C-alpha positions as a LaTeX table, in Angstrom:
\begin{tabular}{lrrr}
\hline
Residue & $x$ (\AA) & $y$ (\AA) & $z$ (\AA) \\
\hline
Unk1 & 0.06 & $-15.08$ & 2.57 \\
Unk2 & $-3.28$ & $-16.58$ & 3.53 \\
Unk3 & $-3.45$ & $-18.18$ & 6.92 \\
Unk4 & $-4.27$ & $-17.59$ & 10.56 \\
Unk5 & $-3.71$ & $-14.54$ & 12.75 \\
Unk6 & $-3.66$ & $-14.86$ & 16.55 \\
Unk7 & $-3.77$ & $-12.33$ & 19.38 \\
Unk8 & $-5.86$ & $-9.23$ & 20.00 \\
Unk9 & $-3.80$ & $-6.56$ & 18.28 \\
Unk10 & $-2.96$ & $-8.81$ & 15.33 \\
Unk11 & $-6.63$ & $-9.70$ & 14.80 \\
Unk12 & $-7.72$ & $-6.09$ & 15.24 \\
Unk13 & $-5.40$ & $-4.92$ & 12.46 \\
Unk14 & $-6.32$ & $-7.86$ & 10.22 \\
Unk15 & $-9.99$ & $-6.86$ & 10.52 \\
Unk16 & $-9.24$ & $-3.16$ & 10.16 \\
Unk17 & $-7.15$ & $-3.70$ & 7.02 \\
Unk18 & $-9.84$ & $-5.85$ & 5.40 \\
Unk19 & $-7.76$ & $-9.03$ & 5.37 \\
Unk20 & $-9.74$ & $-11.01$ & 7.99 \\
Unk21 & $-12.29$ & $-13.41$ & 6.53 \\
Unk22 & $-13.65$ & $-14.91$ & 9.75 \\
Unk23 & $-12.94$ & $-14.24$ & 13.43 \\
Unk24 & $-13.13$ & $-16.81$ & 16.23 \\
Unk25 & $-13.61$ & $-15.44$ & 19.73 \\
Unk26 & $-13.55$ & $-17.21$ & 23.08 \\
Unk27 & $-16.59$ & $-16.71$ & 25.30 \\
Unk28 & $-14.08$ & $-15.93$ & 28.08 \\
Unk29 & $-12.39$ & $-13.08$ & 26.19 \\
Unk30 & $-13.32$ & $-9.51$ & 27.08 \\
Unk31 & $-11.91$ & $-6.01$ & 27.24 \\
Unk32 & $-11.59$ & $-2.83$ & 25.22 \\
Unk33 & $-9.79$ & $-4.38$ & 22.23 \\
Unk34 & $-12.22$ & $-7.30$ & 22.08 \\
Unk35 & $-15.15$ & $-4.86$ & 22.03 \\
Unk36 & $-13.46$ & $-2.87$ & 19.25 \\
Unk37 & $-12.98$ & $-6.03$ & 17.20 \\
Unk38 & $-16.61$ & $-7.04$ & 17.67 \\
Unk39 & $-17.85$ & $-3.63$ & 16.52 \\
Unk40 & $-15.49$ & $-3.63$ & 13.52 \\
Unk41 & $-16.63$ & $-7.12$ & 12.51 \\
Unk42 & $-20.22$ & $-5.91$ & 12.69 \\
Unk43 & $-19.52$ & $-2.78$ & 10.65 \\
Unk44 & $-17.41$ & $-4.57$ & 8.03 \\
Unk45 & $-19.63$ & $-7.66$ & 7.93 \\
Unk46 & $-16.83$ & $-10.03$ & 8.94 \\
Unk47 & $-18.31$ & $-13.27$ & 10.37 \\
Unk48 & $-17.58$ & $-13.65$ & 14.08 \\
Unk49 & $-17.94$ & $-17.06$ & 15.75 \\
Unk50 & $-18.04$ & $-17.51$ & 19.53 \\
Unk51 & $-16.30$ & $-20.65$ & 20.85 \\
Unk52 & $-15.23$ & $-22.09$ & 24.16 \\
Unk53 & $-11.70$ & $-21.32$ & 25.28 \\
Unk54 & $-10.75$ & $-24.99$ & 24.79 \\
Unk55 & $-11.93$ & $-24.82$ & 21.17 \\
Unk56 & $-9.81$ & $-21.72$ & 20.61 \\
Unk57 & $-6.79$ & $-23.49$ & 22.15 \\
Unk58 & $-7.25$ & $-26.44$ & 19.78 \\
Unk59 & $-7.39$ & $-24.13$ & 16.75 \\
Unk60 & $-4.45$ & $-21.95$ & 17.84 \\
Unk61 & $-0.94$ & $-22.52$ & 16.52 \\
Unk62 & 0.73 & $-20.58$ & 19.34 \\
Unk63 & 0.10 & $-20.03$ & 23.05 \\
Unk64 & $-0.25$ & $-16.27$ & 22.45 \\
Unk65 & $-3.78$ & $-16.31$ & 21.04 \\
Unk66 & $-5.34$ & $-14.30$ & 23.91 \\
Unk67 & $-8.69$ & $-15.95$ & 23.25 \\
Unk68 & $-9.05$ & $-14.76$ & 19.66 \\
Unk69 & $-7.88$ & $-15.69$ & 16.18 \\
Unk70 & $-8.84$ & $-14.99$ & 12.59 \\
Unk71 & $-8.70$ & $-16.70$ & 9.23 \\
Unk72 & $-7.20$ & $-14.35$ & 6.67 \\
Unk73 & $-6.67$ & $-13.89$ & 2.96 \\
Unk74 & $-3.35$ & $-13.11$ & 1.29 \\
Unk75 & $-1.14$ & $-10.30$ & 2.51 \\
Unk76 & $-0.80$ & $-7.28$ & 0.20 \\
Unk77 & 1.75 & $-8.02$ & $-2.53$ \\
Unk78 & 4.49 & $-5.78$ & $-3.92$ \\
Unk79 & 7.43 & $-6.54$ & $-6.18$ \\
Unk80 & 11.01 & $-5.32$ & $-6.16$ \\
Unk81 & 10.19 & $-3.29$ & $-9.26$ \\
Unk82 & 7.36 & $-1.54$ & $-7.40$ \\
Unk83 & 9.85 & $-0.43$ & $-4.75$ \\
Unk84 & 12.51 & 0.66 & $-7.25$ \\
Unk85 & 9.92 & 2.81 & $-9.02$ \\
Unk86 & 9.19 & 4.83 & $-5.86$ \\
Unk87 & 10.60 & 8.35 & $-5.72$ \\
Unk88 & 12.58 & 7.92 & $-2.49$ \\
Unk89 & 12.25 & 4.35 & $-1.20$ \\
Unk90 & 13.37 & 3.19 & 2.23 \\
Unk91 & 13.83 & $-0.57$ & 2.38 \\
Unk92 & 15.01 & $-3.09$ & 4.97 \\
Unk93 & 16.87 & $-6.18$ & 3.71 \\
Unk94 & 17.19 & $-9.08$ & 6.16 \\
Unk95 & 20.12 & $-11.40$ & 5.47 \\
Unk96 & 18.85 & $-14.81$ & 6.68 \\
Unk97 & 17.26 & $-13.80$ & 9.97 \\
Unk98 & 16.08 & $-16.87$ & 11.91 \\
Unk99 & 13.89 & $-15.74$ & 14.81 \\
Unk100 & 10.19 & $-15.13$ & 14.00 \\
Unk101 & 9.85 & $-12.79$ & 16.98 \\
Unk102 & 12.76 & $-10.70$ & 15.70 \\
Unk103 & 11.10 & $-10.46$ & 12.30 \\
Unk104 & 7.81 & $-9.45$ & 13.90 \\
Unk105 & 9.51 & $-6.78$ & 16.00 \\
Unk106 & 11.37 & $-5.46$ & 12.93 \\
Unk107 & 8.10 & $-5.22$ & 11.01 \\
Unk108 & 6.57 & $-3.28$ & 13.90 \\
Unk109 & 9.44 & $-0.79$ & 13.91 \\
Unk110 & 9.44 & $-0.63$ & 10.10 \\
Unk111 & 5.76 & 0.31 & 10.07 \\
Unk112 & 6.35 & 3.05 & 12.64 \\
Unk113 & 9.24 & 4.41 & 10.55 \\
Unk114 & 7.19 & 4.32 & 7.31 \\
Unk115 & 9.46 & 1.76 & 5.61 \\
Unk116 & 8.29 & 0.89 & 2.09 \\
Unk117 & 9.14 & $-2.83$ & 2.23 \\
Unk118 & 11.05 & $-5.53$ & 4.10 \\
Unk119 & 12.93 & $-8.02$ & 1.94 \\
Unk120 & 13.65 & $-11.57$ & 3.13 \\
Unk121 & 15.17 & $-14.63$ & 1.41 \\
Unk122 & 13.00 & $-17.63$ & 0.58 \\
Unk123 & 15.48 & $-20.20$ & 1.93 \\
Unk124 & 17.48 & $-20.56$ & 5.15 \\
Unk125 & 15.44 & $-17.81$ & 6.75 \\
Unk126 & 12.52 & $-17.28$ & 9.10 \\
Unk127 & 9.12 & $-17.99$ & 7.56 \\
Unk128 & 5.97 & $-15.94$ & 8.07 \\
Unk129 & 3.85 & $-17.73$ & 10.66 \\
Unk130 & 1.63 & $-16.94$ & 13.65 \\
Unk131 & 4.65 & $-16.12$ & 15.84 \\
Unk132 & 5.88 & $-13.43$ & 13.45 \\
Unk133 & 2.38 & $-12.07$ & 12.88 \\
Unk134 & 1.70 & $-11.88$ & 16.64 \\
Unk135 & 5.06 & $-10.19$ & 17.35 \\
Unk136 & 4.41 & $-7.61$ & 14.64 \\
Unk137 & 1.31 & $-6.41$ & 16.58 \\
Unk138 & $-0.55$ & $-5.83$ & 13.32 \\
Unk139 & 2.30 & $-4.15$ & 11.42 \\
Unk140 & 2.46 & $-7.03$ & 8.94 \\
Unk141 & $-0.85$ & $-5.77$ & 7.53 \\
Unk142 & 0.81 & $-2.55$ & 6.37 \\
Unk143 & 4.48 & $-3.27$ & 5.59 \\
Unk144 & 4.93 & $-5.21$ & 2.33 \\
Unk145 & 7.12 & $-8.30$ & 2.68 \\
Unk146 & 9.04 & $-9.24$ & $-0.45$ \\
Unk147 & 10.50 & $-12.75$ & $-0.59$ \\
Unk148 & 13.46 & $-13.21$ & $-2.94$ \\
Unk149 & 15.57 & $-16.18$ & $-3.99$ \\
Unk150 & 18.97 & $-14.54$ & $-3.53$ \\
Unk151 & 19.86 & $-11.57$ & $-1.30$ \\
Unk152 & 23.14 & $-10.75$ & $-3.08$ \\
Unk153 & 21.47 & $-10.61$ & $-6.51$ \\
Unk154 & 18.61 & $-8.58$ & $-5.02$ \\
Unk155 & 21.12 & $-6.01$ & $-3.76$ \\
Unk156 & 22.56 & $-5.85$ & $-7.29$ \\
Unk157 & 19.06 & $-5.06$ & $-8.62$ \\
Unk158 & 18.51 & $-2.39$ & $-5.97$ \\
Unk159 & 21.81 & $-0.75$ & $-6.89$ \\
Unk160 & 20.94 & $-0.92$ & $-10.59$ \\
Unk161 & 17.75 & 0.93 & $-9.61$ \\
Unk162 & 19.85 & 3.75 & $-8.08$ \\
Unk163 & 19.23 & 2.70 & $-4.49$ \\
Unk164 & 22.18 & 3.07 & $-2.09$ \\
Unk165 & 22.79 & 0.05 & 0.14 \\
Unk166 & 24.05 & 0.38 & 3.72 \\
Unk167 & 25.02 & $-2.74$ & 5.64 \\
Unk168 & 25.39 & $-3.10$ & 9.40 \\
Unk169 & 28.65 & $-4.67$ & 10.61 \\
Unk170 & 30.37 & $-4.56$ & 13.99 \\
Unk171 & 33.81 & $-4.22$ & 12.30 \\
Unk172 & 32.79 & $-1.27$ & 10.11 \\
Unk173 & 35.04 & 1.80 & 10.21 \\
Unk174 & 32.19 & 4.32 & 10.51 \\
Unk175 & 29.53 & 4.68 & 13.19 \\
Unk176 & 25.93 & 4.68 & 11.98 \\
Unk177 & 25.70 & 8.38 & 12.93 \\
Unk178 & 28.40 & 9.17 & 10.30 \\
Unk179 & 26.42 & 7.62 & 7.44 \\
Unk180 & 24.12 & 9.61 & 5.13 \\
Unk181 & 20.76 & 7.81 & 5.24 \\
Unk182 & 18.89 & 10.28 & 3.04 \\
Unk183 & 17.61 & 9.59 & $-0.46$ \\
Unk184 & 16.95 & 6.21 & $-2.08$ \\
Unk185 & 18.11 & 3.70 & 0.51 \\
Unk186 & 18.23 & 0.05 & 1.51 \\
Unk187 & 19.48 & $-0.98$ & 4.96 \\
Unk188 & 20.84 & $-4.52$ & 5.36 \\
Unk189 & 20.54 & $-6.28$ & 8.72 \\
Unk190 & 22.37 & $-9.55$ & 9.33 \\
Unk191 & 21.24 & $-12.75$ & 10.98 \\
Unk192 & 21.40 & $-13.45$ & 14.71 \\
Unk193 & 24.93 & $-14.43$ & 15.68 \\
Unk194 & 26.37 & $-14.51$ & 12.16 \\
Unk195 & 25.62 & $-10.99$ & 10.97 \\
Unk196 & 25.78 & $-10.12$ & 7.27 \\
Unk197 & 27.36 & $-12.75$ & 5.02 \\
Unk198 & 30.70 & $-11.96$ & 3.36 \\
Unk199 & 29.26 & $-11.74$ & $-0.17$ \\
Unk200 & 26.39 & $-9.47$ & 0.89 \\
Unk201 & 28.79 & $-7.27$ & 2.87 \\
Unk202 & 31.00 & $-6.85$ & $-0.21$ \\
Unk203 & 28.02 & $-5.69$ & $-2.26$ \\
Unk204 & 27.02 & $-2.91$ & 0.17 \\
Unk205 & 27.96 & 0.65 & $-0.76$ \\
Unk206 & 28.69 & 1.53 & 2.87 \\
Unk207 & 29.05 & $-0.31$ & 6.17 \\
Unk208 & 27.98 & 1.13 & 9.52 \\
Unk209 & 28.51 & $-0.03$ & 13.08 \\
Unk210 & 26.61 & 0.63 & 16.29 \\
Unk211 & 29.27 & 1.39 & 18.92 \\
Unk212 & 29.22 & $-1.04$ & 21.85 \\
Unk213 & 30.62 & 0.21 & 25.16 \\
Unk214 & 29.65 & $-2.64$ & 27.46 \\
Unk215 & 30.79 & $-6.25$ & 27.74 \\
Unk216 & 28.25 & $-7.61$ & 25.22 \\
Unk217 & 29.60 & $-7.53$ & 21.66 \\
Unk218 & 26.36 & $-7.20$ & 19.67 \\
Unk219 & 22.71 & $-6.18$ & 19.84 \\
Unk220 & 19.55 & $-8.12$ & 19.10 \\
Unk221 & 18.73 & $-7.76$ & 15.37 \\
Unk222 & 15.42 & $-6.00$ & 15.99 \\
Unk223 & 17.02 & $-3.54$ & 18.44 \\
Unk224 & 19.81 & $-2.79$ & 15.95 \\
Unk225 & 17.22 & $-2.23$ & 13.22 \\
Unk226 & 15.35 & 0.24 & 15.42 \\
Unk227 & 18.48 & 2.25 & 16.18 \\
Unk228 & 19.54 & 2.45 & 12.52 \\
Unk229 & 16.02 & 3.14 & 11.24 \\
Unk230 & 15.39 & 6.03 & 13.57 \\
Unk231 & 18.70 & 7.65 & 12.70 \\
Unk232 & 17.64 & 7.34 & 9.05 \\
Unk233 & 14.25 & 8.80 & 9.89 \\
Unk234 & 15.84 & 11.70 & 11.80 \\
Unk235 & 18.05 & 12.58 & 8.84 \\
Unk236 & 15.23 & 12.24 & 6.32 \\
Unk237 & 12.96 & 14.44 & 8.43 \\
Unk238 & 15.67 & 17.12 & 8.56 \\
Unk239 & 15.94 & 16.98 & 4.78 \\
Unk240 & 12.17 & 17.49 & 4.45 \\
\hline
\end{tabular}
């Protein structure tokens, strides 16, 4: 998706990945990351424009710009078929997540865990904007986002492609530590408050819960994703 990236780490990764087309920098901005961005822009011949801080504020779409933003070209594109054709894919499926900061945090964790793609629905879901991009701290440059029209039908396609599907549900019989996360795998994370929809839950091969021992009944979606992903990563590393 072409658009605007805001914040130091987000701009740094947009430049580093080759997606930044032009960078706008406040005269007031300074520091190690700013210097790194300036040098990268020089090396990669990315135009860098110095502006007043007020000009940056007028251009910014969030209050998290940190004195720098960049115009960017489209994000790298992958299809569901590309993922199915991988030898041992690891995919995150988000069932109508709403919070852009949650999506950004999930992308950041997904990049660290070497996830092959994150799948989101086109409707009734968070869109990809500056808030998500900023929260991802640059991870959006490296984790393919696949937008689909229907999550339930997408799960059917994943299963037809011999990918096992594990859903997270607080009423599941098994703890996430009892689930085999090795092999060709998709992990489904539900929306904030609602969790996974009934139809999507029915289509999962397995359901896993994260045991809760305190007074709060559920975890933030991005925290739950991190817990599940790193158990999957631990098991997959043991296999290797």
